[in-house]
C-alpha positions, 0 to 999 in steps of 0.5 A: 577748718571745716568747709561750710556747705551752702544750700539753695532754698527753692521754696516749700516742698512742691507737693505741699504748695501745689496742692494748696495753690490748686485748692485756693485757685479752684475755690476762688474761681468756682460757684456752686449752683443747682442743676435746676438753676442752670439746665433751663438756661443751657437748654435754651442756649443749645436750642438757640445755637448760641455761639458763646457755648463753644467758649466753654465746651472744653471746660470740665465740670464736677458732677455726682457719681449718681448723675454720671451713672444716669447720664451714661445709661441715658446715652446708652439707651438713646442710641438709634436701634437700642 
């Protein structure tokens, strides 16, 4: 009599499930807004030293590569003595 081999089912492939779960959780926890809508609010919060800003200082945001390039150039040229 041939021995039967049992396999343990661990769920779908980790690679496929992690991508879809990540995309689902990101989509559920994000809101798209224009930079023009949030900049005045953030500038006022920074100028007023609002403590709630520290709650979000570690959060990551997604920006366009064009804006990133402009911000990097601005950072470089606003240094004292530049």
